[in-house]
Gaussian input, Z-matrix of N, CA and C with variables (Angstrom, degrees):
# hf/3-21g

backbone

0 1
 N
 C     1     B1
 C     2     B2     1     A1
 N     3     B3     2     A2     1     D1
 C     4     B4     3     A3     2     D2
 C     5     B5     4     A4     3     D3
 N     6     B6     5     A5     4     D4
 C     7     B7     6     A6     5     D5
 C     8     B8     7     A7     6     D6
 N     9     B9     8     A8     7     D7
 C    10    B10     9     A9     8     D8
 C    11    B11    10    A10     9     D9
 N    12    B12    11    A11    10    D10
 C    13    B13    12    A12    11    D11
 C    14    B14    13    A13    12    D12
 N    15    B15    14    A14    13    D13
 C    16    B16    15    A15    14    D14
 C    17    B17    16    A16    15    D15
 N    18    B18    17    A17    16    D16
 C    19    B19    18    A18    17    D17
 C    20    B20    19    A19    18    D18
 N    21    B21    20    A20    19    D19
 C    22    B22    21    A21    20    D20
 C    23    B23    22    A22    21    D21
 N    24    B24    23    A23    22    D22
 C    25    B25    24    A24    23    D23
 C    26    B26    25    A25    24    D24
 N    27    B27    26    A26    25    D25
 C    28    B28    27    A27    26    D26
 C    29    B29    28    A28    27    D27
 N    30    B30    29    A29    28    D28
 C    31    B31    30    A30    29    D29
 C    32    B32    31    A31    30    D30
 N    33    B33    32    A32    31    D31
 C    34    B34    33    A33    32    D32
 C    35    B35    34    A34    33    D33
 N    36    B36    35    A35    34    D34
 C    37    B37    36    A36    35    D35
 C    38    B38    37    A37    36    D36
 N    39    B39    38    A38    37    D37
 C    40    B40    39    A39    38    D38
 C    41    B41    40    A40    39    D39
 N    42    B42    41    A41    40    D40
 C    43    B43    42    A42    41    D41
 C    44    B44    43    A43    42    D42
 N    45    B45    44    A44    43    D43
 C    46    B46    45    A45    44    D44
 C    47    B47    46    A46    45    D45
 N    48    B48    47    A47    46    D46
 C    49    B49    48    A48    47    D47
 C    50    B50    49    A49    48    D48
 N    51    B51    50    A50    49    D49
 C    52    B52    51    A51    50    D50
 C    53    B53    52    A52    51    D51
 N    54    B54    53    A53    52    D52
 C    55    B55    54    A54    53    D53
 C    56    B56    55    A55    54    D54
 N    57    B57    56    A56    55    D55
 C    58    B58    57    A57    56    D56
 C    59    B59    58    A58    57    D57
 N    60    B60    59    A59    58    D58
 C    61    B61    60    A60    59    D59
 C    62    B62    61    A61    60    D60
 N    63    B63    62    A62    61    D61
 C    64    B64    63    A63    62    D62
 C    65    B65    64    A64    63    D63
 N    66    B66    65    A65    64    D64
 C    67    B67    66    A66    65    D65
 C    68    B68    67    A67    66    D66
 N    69    B69    68    A68    67    D67
 C    70    B70    69    A69    68    D68
 C    71    B71    70    A70    69    D69
 N    72    B72    71    A71    70    D70
 C    73    B73    72    A72    71    D71
 C    74    B74    73    A73    72    D72
 N    75    B75    74    A74    73    D73
 C    76    B76    75    A75    74    D74
 C    77    B77    76    A76    75    D75
 N    78    B78    77    A77    76    D76
 C    79    B79    78    A78    77    D77
 C    80    B80    79    A79    78    D78
 N    81    B81    80    A80    79    D79
 C    82    B82    81    A81    80    D80
 C    83    B83    82    A82    81    D81
 N    84    B84    83    A83    82    D82
 C    85    B85    84    A84    83    D83
 C    86    B86    85    A85    84    D84
 N    87    B87    86    A86    85    D85
 C    88    B88    87    A87    86    D86
 C    89    B89    88    A88    87    D87
 N    90    B90    89    A89    88    D88
 C    91    B91    90    A90    89    D89
 C    92    B92    91    A91    90    D90
 N    93    B93    92    A92    91    D91
 C    94    B94    93    A93    92    D92
 C    95    B95    94    A94    93    D93
 N    96    B96    95    A95    94    D94
 C    97    B97    96    A96    95    D95
 C    98    B98    97    A97    96    D96
 N    99    B99    98    A98    97    D97
 C   100   B100    99    A99    98    D98
 C   101   B101   100   A100    99    D99
 N   102   B102   101   A101   100   D100
 C   103   B103   102   A102   101   D101
 C   104   B104   103   A103   102   D102
 N   105   B105   104   A104   103   D103
 C   106   B106   105   A105   104   D104
 C   107   B107   106   A106   105   D105
 N   108   B108   107   A107   106   D106
 C   109   B109   108   A108   107   D107
 C   110   B110   109   A109   108   D108
 N   111   B111   110   A110   109   D109
 C   112   B112   111   A111   110   D110
 C   113   B113   112   A112   111   D111
 N   114   B114   113   A113   112   D112
 C   115   B115   114   A114   113   D113
 C   116   B116   115   A115   114   D114
 N   117   B117   116   A116   115   D115
 C   118   B118   117   A117   116   D116
 C   119   B119   118   A118   117   D117
 N   120   B120   119   A119   118   D118
 C   121   B121   120   A120   119   D119
 C   122   B122   121   A121   120   D120
 N   123   B123   122   A122   121   D121
 C   124   B124   123   A123   122   D122
 C   125   B125   124   A124   123   D123
 N   126   B126   125   A125   124   D124
 C   127   B127   126   A126   125   D125
 C   128   B128   127   A127   126   D126
 N   129   B129   128   A128   127   D127
 C   130   B130   129   A129   128   D128
 C   131   B131   130   A130   129   D129
 N   132   B132   131   A131   130   D130
 C   133   B133   132   A132   131   D131
 C   134   B134   133   A133   132   D132
 N   135   B135   134   A134   133   D133
 C   136   B136   135   A135   134   D134
 C   137   B137   136   A136   135   D135
 N   138   B138   137   A137   136   D136
 C   139   B139   138   A138   137   D137
 C   140   B140   139   A139   138   D138
 N   141   B141   140   A140   139   D139
 C   142   B142   141   A141   140   D140
 C   143   B143   142   A142   141   D141
 N   144   B144   143   A143   142   D142
 C   145   B145   144   A144   143   D143
 C   146   B146   145   A145   144   D144
 N   147   B147   146   A146   145   D145
 C   148   B148   147   A147   146   D146
 C   149   B149   148   A148   147   D147
 N   150   B150   149   A149   148   D148
 C   151   B151   150   A150   149   D149
 C   152   B152   151   A151   150   D150
 N   153   B153   152   A152   151   D151
 C   154   B154   153   A153   152   D152
 C   155   B155   154   A154   153   D153
 N   156   B156   155   A155   154   D154
 C   157   B157   156   A156   155   D155
 C   158   B158   157   A157   156   D156
 N   159   B159   158   A158   157   D157
 C   160   B160   159   A159   158   D158
 C   161   B161   160   A160   159   D159
 N   162   B162   161   A161   160   D160
 C   163   B163   162   A162   161   D161
 C   164   B164   163   A163   162   D162
 N   165   B165   164   A164   163   D163
 C   166   B166   165   A165   164   D164
 C   167   B167   166   A166   165   D165
 N   168   B168   167   A167   166   D166
 C   169   B169   168   A168   167   D167
 C   170   B170   169   A169   168   D168
 N   171   B171   170   A170   169   D169
 C   172   B172   171   A171   170   D170
 C   173   B173   172   A172   171   D171
 N   174   B174   173   A173   172   D172
 C   175   B175   174   A174   173   D173
 C   176   B176   175   A175   174   D174
 N   177   B177   176   A176   175   D175
 C   178   B178   177   A177   176   D176
 C   179   B179   178   A178   177   D177
 N   180   B180   179   A179   178   D178
 C   181   B181   180   A180   179   D179
 C   182   B182   181   A181   180   D180
 N   183   B183   182   A182   181   D181
 C   184   B184   183   A183   182   D182
 C   185   B185   184   A184   183   D183
 N   186   B186   185   A185   184   D184
 C   187   B187   186   A186   185   D185
 C   188   B188   187   A187   186   D186
 N   189   B189   188   A188   187   D187
 C   190   B190   189   A189   188   D188
 C   191   B191   190   A190   189   D189
 N   192   B192   191   A191   190   D190
 C   193   B193   192   A192   191   D191
 C   194   B194   193   A193   192   D192
 N   195   B195   194   A194   193   D193
 C   196   B196   195   A195   194   D194
 C   197   B197   196   A196   195   D195
 N   198   B198   197   A197   196   D196
 C   199   B199   198   A198   197   D197
 C   200   B200   199   A199   198   D198
 N   201   B201   200   A200   199   D199
 C   202   B202   201   A201   200   D200
 C   203   B203   202   A202   201   D201
 N   204   B204   203   A203   202   D202
 C   205   B205   204   A204   203   D203
 C   206   B206   205   A205   204   D204
 N   207   B207   206   A206   205   D205
 C   208   B208   207   A207   206   D206
 C   209   B209   208   A208   207   D207
 N   210   B210   209   A209   208   D208
 C   211   B211   210   A210   209   D209
 C   212   B212   211   A211   210   D210
 N   213   B213   212   A212   211   D211
 C   214   B214   213   A213   212   D212
 C   215   B215   214   A214   213   D213
 N   216   B216   215   A215   214   D214
 C   217   B217   216   A216   215   D215
 C   218   B218   217   A217   216   D216
 N   219   B219   218   A218   217   D217
 C   220   B220   219   A219   218   D218
 C   221   B221   220   A220   219   D219
 N   222   B222   221   A221   220   D220
 C   223   B223   222   A222   221   D221
 C   224   B224   223   A223   222   D222
 N   225   B225   224   A224   223   D223
 C   226   B226   225   A225   224   D224
 C   227   B227   226   A226   225   D225
 N   228   B228   227   A227   226   D226
 C   229   B229   228   A228   227   D227
 C   230   B230   229   A229   228   D228
 N   231   B231   230   A230   229   D229
 C   232   B232   231   A231   230   D230
 C   233   B233   232   A232   231   D231
 N   234   B234   233   A233   232   D232
 C   235   B235   234   A234   233   D233
 C   236   B236   235   A235   234   D234
 N   237   B237   236   A236   235   D235
 C   238   B238   237   A237   236   D236
 C   239   B239   238   A238   237   D237
 N   240   B240   239   A239   238   D238
 C   241   B241   240   A240   239   D239
 C   242   B242   241   A241   240   D240
 N   243   B243   242   A242   241   D241
 C   244   B244   243   A243   242   D242
 C   245   B245   244   A244   243   D243
 N   246   B246   245   A245   244   D244
 C   247   B247   246   A246   245   D245
 C   248   B248   247   A247   246   D246

   B1=1.4586
   B2=1.5331
   B3=1.2906
   B4=1.4593
   B5=1.5277
   B6=1.3366
   B7=1.4667
   B8=1.5212
   B9=1.3395
   B10=1.4594
   B11=1.5325
   B12=1.3228
   B13=1.4540
   B14=1.5319
   B15=1.3404
   B16=1.4652
   B17=1.5242
   B18=1.3356
   B19=1.4538
   B20=1.5193
   B21=1.3305
   B22=1.4547
   B23=1.5191
   B24=1.3200
   B25=1.4640
   B26=1.5261
   B27=1.3170
   B28=1.4762
   B29=1.5256
   B30=1.3284
   B31=1.4717
   B32=1.5374
   B33=1.3458
   B34=1.4650
   B35=1.5255
   B36=1.3361
   B37=1.4613
   B38=1.5265
   B39=1.3199
   B40=1.4630
   B41=1.5251
   B42=1.3409
   B43=1.4634
   B44=1.5253
   B45=1.3227
   B46=1.4642
   B47=1.5241
   B48=1.3182
   B49=1.4689
   B50=1.5260
   B51=1.3197
   B52=1.4594
   B53=1.5294
   B54=1.3072
   B55=1.4593
   B56=1.5261
   B57=1.3284
   B58=1.4692
   B59=1.5269
   B60=1.3244
   B61=1.4619
   B62=1.5276
   B63=1.3216
   B64=1.4583
   B65=1.5163
   B66=1.3311
   B67=1.4729
   B68=1.5353
   B69=1.3157
   B70=1.4666
   B71=1.5286
   B72=1.3352
   B73=1.4684
   B74=1.5322
   B75=1.3277
   B76=1.4601
   B77=1.5281
   B78=1.3349
   B79=1.4640
   B80=1.5284
   B81=1.3210
   B82=1.4641
   B83=1.5219
   B84=1.3236
   B85=1.4691
   B86=1.5236
   B87=1.3194
   B88=1.4609
   B89=1.5304
   B90=1.3167
   B91=1.4756
   B92=1.5225
   B93=1.3420
   B94=1.4566
   B95=1.5184
   B96=1.3303
   B97=1.4663
   B98=1.5193
   B99=1.3052
   B100=1.4544
   B101=1.5162
   B102=1.2960
   B103=1.4484
   B104=1.5143
   B105=1.2939
   B106=1.4550
   B107=1.5119
   B108=1.3306
   B109=1.4626
   B110=1.5133
   B111=1.2972
   B112=1.4512
   B113=1.5264
   B114=1.3327
   B115=1.4560
   B116=1.5243
   B117=1.3269
   B118=1.4624
   B119=1.5223
   B120=1.3169
   B121=1.4616
   B122=1.5279
   B123=1.3226
   B124=1.4623
   B125=1.5305
   B126=1.3275
   B127=1.4553
   B128=1.5221
   B129=1.3111
   B130=1.4567
   B131=1.5305
   B132=1.3243
   B133=1.4560
   B134=1.5135
   B135=1.3115
   B136=1.4558
   B137=1.5220
   B138=1.3291
   B139=1.4575
   B140=1.5204
   B141=1.3061
   B142=1.4552
   B143=1.5199
   B144=1.3140
   B145=1.4630
   B146=1.5244
   B147=1.3090
   B148=1.4670
   B149=1.5244
   B150=1.3480
   B151=1.4530
   B152=1.5183
   B153=1.3265
   B154=1.4625
   B155=1.5257
   B156=1.3279
   B157=1.4634
   B158=1.5251
   B159=1.3345
   B160=1.4668
   B161=1.5244
   B162=1.3300
   B163=1.4717
   B164=1.5284
   B165=1.3216
   B166=1.4717
   B167=1.5176
   B168=1.3344
   B169=1.4660
   B170=1.5247
   B171=1.3390
   B172=1.4646
   B173=1.5261
   B174=1.3281
   B175=1.4684
   B176=1.5179
   B177=1.3231
   B178=1.4698
   B179=1.5225
   B180=1.3214
   B181=1.4679
   B182=1.5294
   B183=1.3389
   B184=1.4635
   B185=1.5286
   B186=1.3433
   B187=1.4642
   B188=1.5157
   B189=1.3421
   B190=1.4679
   B191=1.5174
   B192=1.3205
   B193=1.4486
   B194=1.5239
   B195=1.3345
   B196=1.4648
   B197=1.5180
   B198=1.3352
   B199=1.4657
   B200=1.5256
   B201=1.3263
   B202=1.4653
   B203=1.5289
   B204=1.3489
   B205=1.4603
   B206=1.5233
   B207=1.3184
   B208=1.4586
   B209=1.5273
   B210=1.3148
   B211=1.4565
   B212=1.5318
   B213=1.3347
   B214=1.4632
   B215=1.5312
   B216=1.3396
   B217=1.4699
   B218=1.5260
   B219=1.3084
   B220=1.4641
   B221=1.5291
   B222=1.3266
   B223=1.4701
   B224=1.5218
   B225=1.3417
   B226=1.4676
   B227=1.5249
   B228=1.3267
   B229=1.4591
   B230=1.5295
   B231=1.3318
   B232=1.4657
   B233=1.5214
   B234=1.3385
   B235=1.4673
   B236=1.5249
   B237=1.3142
   B238=1.4574
   B239=1.5354
   B240=1.3053
   B241=1.4730
   B242=1.5156
   B243=1.3115
   B244=1.4609
   B245=1.5202
   B246=1.3136
   B247=1.4708
   B248=1.5025
   A1=109.27
   A2=116.56
   A3=122.68
   A4=108.32
   A5=117.05
   A6=120.97
   A7=112.78
   A8=117.23
   A9=119.90
   A10=111.71
   A11=116.83
   A12=121.51
   A13=108.53
   A14=117.29
   A15=120.08
   A16=112.85
   A17=115.41
   A18=121.89
   A19=109.11
   A20=116.30
   A21=120.47
   A22=109.53
   A23=115.76
   A24=121.18
   A25=108.40
   A26=116.27
   A27=120.50
   A28=110.02
   A29=116.56
   A30=120.64
   A31=110.56
   A32=116.85
   A33=120.40
   A34=110.93
   A35=115.79
   A36=119.46
   A37=111.40
   A38=116.56
   A39=120.90
   A40=111.25
   A41=116.80
   A42=121.62
   A43=113.79
   A44=117.22
   A45=120.50
   A46=111.29
   A47=115.42
   A48=120.60
   A49=108.15
   A50=117.59
   A51=119.09
   A52=110.94
   A53=115.62
   A54=121.59
   A55=110.98
   A56=115.92
   A57=120.53
   A58=112.28
   A59=118.37
   A60=121.08
   A61=112.59
   A62=117.02
   A63=120.13
   A64=109.74
   A65=117.49
   A66=119.48
   A67=110.02
   A68=115.52
   A69=120.88
   A70=111.65
   A71=117.41
   A72=120.22
   A73=110.75
   A74=117.08
   A75=120.53
   A76=110.68
   A77=117.06
   A78=120.07
   A79=110.04
   A80=116.16
   A81=121.01
   A82=110.41
   A83=115.58
   A84=120.18
   A85=110.45
   A86=117.25
   A87=120.88
   A88=111.90
   A89=117.01
   A90=120.16
   A91=111.24
   A92=116.30
   A93=120.59
   A94=114.10
   A95=116.85
   A96=119.87
   A97=108.82
   A98=115.13
   A99=120.05
   A100=108.52
   A101=115.80
   A102=120.54
   A103=109.70
   A104=116.65
   A105=119.07
   A106=112.27
   A107=117.36
   A108=119.92
   A109=112.96
   A110=114.94
   A111=120.92
   A112=109.84
   A113=115.83
   A114=119.66
   A115=109.49
   A116=115.24
   A117=119.48
   A118=110.70
   A119=117.02
   A120=119.61
   A121=106.74
   A122=116.47
   A123=120.49
   A124=112.44
   A125=115.24
   A126=120.39
   A127=111.19
   A128=117.64
   A129=122.07
   A130=109.20
   A131=115.07
   A132=121.83
   A133=107.67
   A134=117.28
   A135=121.74
   A136=109.66
   A137=115.69
   A138=120.73
   A139=109.33
   A140=116.35
   A141=121.22
   A142=108.11
   A143=115.68
   A144=122.18
   A145=107.85
   A146=117.10
   A147=121.47
   A148=109.16
   A149=115.57
   A150=122.38
   A151=108.62
   A152=116.58
   A153=120.37
   A154=108.38
   A155=115.91
   A156=119.51
   A157=112.17
   A158=118.02
   A159=118.67
   A160=111.66
   A161=117.39
   A162=121.08
   A163=109.28
   A164=116.85
   A165=119.97
   A166=111.30
   A167=116.71
   A168=119.85
   A169=111.32
   A170=116.48
   A171=120.46
   A172=111.13
   A173=117.65
   A174=119.73
   A175=110.99
   A176=117.68
   A177=120.64
   A178=111.35
   A179=116.70
   A180=121.07
   A181=111.85
   A182=117.48
   A183=120.48
   A184=112.16
   A185=117.19
   A186=120.87
   A187=113.63
   A188=113.85
   A189=120.32
   A190=110.68
   A191=115.22
   A192=120.50
   A193=113.25
   A194=116.21
   A195=119.34
   A196=112.21
   A197=118.16
   A198=120.20
   A199=110.97
   A200=116.93
   A201=120.54
   A202=110.26
   A203=116.70
   A204=119.56
   A205=111.30
   A206=117.19
   A207=120.56
   A208=109.54
   A209=117.17
   A210=121.94
   A211=110.20
   A212=117.22
   A213=121.52
   A214=111.29
   A215=116.96
   A216=120.24
   A217=110.32
   A218=116.93
   A219=120.39
   A220=111.17
   A221=117.49
   A222=120.66
   A223=110.55
   A224=116.51
   A225=120.93
   A226=110.70
   A227=116.49
   A228=120.70
   A229=110.43
   A230=116.40
   A231=120.39
   A232=113.01
   A233=117.20
   A234=120.57
   A235=111.38
   A236=116.74
   A237=121.86
   A238=113.75
   A239=116.47
   A240=120.46
   A241=109.14
   A242=116.39
   A243=121.31
   A244=110.54
   A245=115.36
   A246=120.44
   A247=111.51
   D1=137.50
   D2=179.41
   D3=-97.97
   D4=104.50
   D5=-177.62
   D6=-66.04
   D7=-23.92
   D8=179.26
   D9=-77.41
   D10=-19.44
   D11=-178.58
   D12=-145.83
   D13=73.78
   D14=-174.53
   D15=-67.62
   D16=155.64
   D17=175.67
   D18=-62.20
   D19=144.53
   D20=175.67
   D21=-72.91
   D22=142.72
   D23=175.84
   D24=-94.85
   D25=170.32
   D26=175.58
   D27=-58.06
   D28=-36.91
   D29=179.08
   D30=-64.19
   D31=-41.20
   D32=178.02
   D33=-59.42
   D34=-46.48
   D35=179.85
   D36=-64.87
   D37=-38.12
   D38=179.63
   D39=-63.59
   D40=-37.69
   D41=-176.95
   D42=-85.39
   D43=-10.17
   D44=-177.73
   D45=-71.56
   D46=146.17
   D47=175.99
   D48=-129.97
   D49=149.06
   D50=177.78
   D51=-69.01
   D52=154.63
   D53=179.05
   D54=-52.20
   D55=-41.20
   D56=-177.45
   D57=-65.21
   D58=-17.71
   D59=179.48
   D60=-87.60
   D61=-8.16
   D62=177.73
   D63=-72.63
   D64=154.69
   D65=176.62
   D66=-58.28
   D67=143.61
   D68=-177.50
   D69=-54.51
   D70=-38.68
   D71=-179.18
   D72=-62.75
   D73=-37.71
   D74=178.76
   D75=-72.55
   D76=-39.23
   D77=177.15
   D78=-59.40
   D79=-44.20
   D80=-179.86
   D81=-62.24
   D82=-44.21
   D83=-179.65
   D84=-63.22
   D85=-44.96
   D86=-178.97
   D87=-66.78
   D88=-35.86
   D89=177.44
   D90=-65.78
   D91=-28.34
   D92=-177.38
   D93=-81.21
   D94=-10.06
   D95=-179.80
   D96=-73.11
   D97=124.90
   D98=178.47
   D99=-107.12
   D100=145.63
   D101=176.05
   D102=-68.17
   D103=175.04
   D104=-178.01
   D105=-75.64
   D106=-11.10
   D107=177.59
   D108=80.59
   D109=176.01
   D110=-178.29
   D111=-74.25
   D112=138.71
   D113=178.00
   D114=-68.25
   D115=143.66
   D116=179.41
   D117=-66.68
   D118=-41.91
   D119=173.24
   D120=-138.04
   D121=98.09
   D122=-175.30
   D123=-54.83
   D124=137.50
   D125=179.48
   D126=-102.94
   D127=-12.05
   D128=-179.16
   D129=-119.00
   D130=153.74
   D131=178.34
   D132=-123.12
   D133=128.75
   D134=178.19
   D135=-77.90
   D136=135.19
   D137=179.98
   D138=-151.41
   D139=172.69
   D140=174.24
   D141=-116.79
   D142=127.74
   D143=-178.49
   D144=-135.83
   D145=145.95
   D146=176.68
   D147=-108.63
   D148=129.01
   D149=177.25
   D150=-122.03
   D151=155.83
   D152=173.06
   D153=-62.27
   D154=145.67
   D155=-176.66
   D156=-62.22
   D157=-33.36
   D158=-179.95
   D159=-67.64
   D160=-31.86
   D161=177.18
   D162=-68.05
   D163=-48.73
   D164=178.97
   D165=-62.69
   D166=-43.22
   D167=179.79
   D168=-58.54
   D169=-41.00
   D170=-179.39
   D171=-63.98
   D172=-43.73
   D173=179.50
   D174=-70.53
   D175=-42.94
   D176=179.60
   D177=-61.86
   D178=-32.75
   D179=-179.42
   D180=-64.52
   D181=-16.70
   D182=179.80
   D183=-81.07
   D184=-4.65
   D185=175.35
   D186=92.04
   D187=-166.21
   D188=-178.24
   D189=-52.95
   D190=141.60
   D191=179.32
   D192=88.87
   D193=9.38
   D194=-177.30
   D195=-60.91
   D196=-33.53
   D197=-179.75
   D198=-67.52
   D199=-39.14
   D200=177.31
   D201=-65.10
   D202=-39.65
   D203=177.93
   D204=-66.49
   D205=-36.43
   D206=177.01
   D207=-65.06
   D208=-41.13
   D209=177.63
   D210=-60.25
   D211=-44.81
   D212=179.16
   D213=-64.18
   D214=-39.42
   D215=178.62
   D216=-62.99
   D217=-40.21
   D218=177.99
   D219=-67.05
   D220=-38.07
   D221=176.70
   D222=-62.23
   D223=-42.73
   D224=178.17
   D225=-61.46
   D226=-42.37
   D227=179.20
   D228=-60.95
   D229=-40.68
   D230=-179.10
   D231=-63.96
   D232=-29.37
   D233=178.85
   D234=-61.79
   D235=-34.24
   D236=-177.26
   D237=-96.09
   D238=-9.88
   D239=-176.86
   D240=-128.60
   D241=94.14
   D242=-178.96
   D243=-59.30
   D244=146.29
   D245=-179.41
   D246=-67.74

């Protein structure tokens, strides 16, 4: 189970409304939201890595920001283990 993005329940689906059913003022506001855009000089690189499930479970259990904490833990490890 992904705690950061849980499965929808029957209640969630029952309470959901289509975008077109939202008040026009809210639709306008939501349409005006812009993403943060592309970074001028990216600091992160997207990759695919496989970890043991117990390692991922432990980091995910720490809540939002678990990926950043995992990144910091790896940086700390690198300080003590030269390449």
